N, C-alpha and C positions, 0 to 999 in steps of 0.2 A: 510588508505582505500579511503580516498578522492581522493587521487592522482591515484588510481586504477581505480575509477570510470570515472575520466575524460579522462584518457586513451583508456577505452572501448568505451566512446562517439565519441571520436575522430575517432576510428577505424569504428565504425558503421557508421558515416557520409561519411568517404572515401570509405566504401563499396557501400553506397547508390548512391554516385556520381559516382561510377564507372558502377553499375548494372541498373540504372534507364534508361540512354540512349541506352543501349543495349535491354532492355526489351520493351522500347518505339519503337525501331526500328522494333523489331519482330512483335509487335502488328501492327503497321502501315502496315507493310509488308503483314500479313495477310489480312487486310482489303483491300489493294490495289490489291492484287492477286486474292481476290474473286471478286473485281469489273472488274479486266480484264477478269475473267472467264466468267462473266455474259456478258459481251460486247461481247466475242467471241461467245457466244451461241445465242445472239441477231443477229449478222452478219450471222452466220450460218443458222438460220432460215429466215432471210431476203433473203440471196442467194436462199434459196429454193423456197420461194415465188416467186421471180423473175424468177426462172427456171420454175416454173409452169406456170407462165404467157408467159415466152418466147416459150414454146413448142406449145401455140396455133397459129392458121394459121392466118396471117394478122396482128400480133402483131408488133409494131413499138419499136425501142429501147428505145425512149423517154417514152413510155407506160411502159416498164419494169424497167426503172430508177425510173418512179414515184412510181411504186408499191413498189421496194426496199426501197426509200426514206421514204415513208408512214408508211413501216414495222419498220423501224429504229427510226423513230420519235415516234412511239407507244410503242417501246421498251425503251424508255427514253434516247436515244443518243442524243448528242448535234448536231444541225444541220452544222455540217462540212461538207464540199462537199467531200464524199467518191469517190473513182474511181470505177466505175461500168463498166464492160466489159462483152458484150454478145457475145459469139463466137457459130457459127453454123457450125457442122460438116455435111460433106455430104457423102453420100455413094457412093465409087468409082464406083460400078458397075452401080447402078441405077441412080444416079446424084441428087437423092432426099436428102432434109434434113434429118439426122436420129437423131440427137441429138442437145440440145442446152445446152450450159454452161455460167453460170453467175458467175462471179468472182468480189469480193468486196474487195479493199484495203481500209483501214481506219485508220487514225492516232489516236493512243491512248496516252494520256498523264497522266502520274501519278500525282495525284494531291498532295499529301502528302509525299509520300515516298521519292522523291528527296530531298524537303528540311530539311526533318529529317535525311536523310543520310549525307547531307551536315553538319549539326550540329556536327555528329561524326568524319567527315573527309572532309576537305575543298574542296579536288580534287576527292570526290567520283562520280563516273558515274551511281550509282545505282538509278534506277528510271528514266533513261533518256527516251524521247518519243520512243514509238516503233510503227511499221506499222502492224495491225494485218490484215489477209487474210482469207477469206472464199470463198468457190468455191462449186458450185451444179450442177451437170450435169444429165439431164432427157432426154429420149429418146422421139422423135417427134413421135407423132400418127397420 
C-alpha cells in the first residue's frame, strides 16, 4: 500500500509541474491583453480629443499634439513619445479644408507575458513589443 501512495505522489507532482506553467501563461495572457485593450481605448479617445482640437480654426499641430499627450498622460500611459500625425483633407471643389484626421502610433510593451513565455520556451516570440495605432477623423465646420 505504501508503494502505491508514493507512485501517486510522483504522478501528482509531475502533473503539477506540467500544468502550472500553462495556467500561469494563460493567466498572465489574460491580464496583459486586458492591459493592451485598455491602452487601445485610451489611444482611441486621445485621437478623438486631438481631432476635436484639430477642427477648430487656427489651431496648430503643436496644440493638437499637446492635447493628445495630456489625454494619454491622464489615461495612465507612460510618457513614451508617440508619433502623432495631423492630416487635413481639402475639398477638391471649394479648396477649403473639409476634415481633419489625427493618427497616433504608440509602442506597447508586454510587461510580464514575454518573460513568462520564455520560461515555457526560450525561443518564444509571444509578447514581443507591438505598435498600436488609433485614428480619428472629424469634419471641419
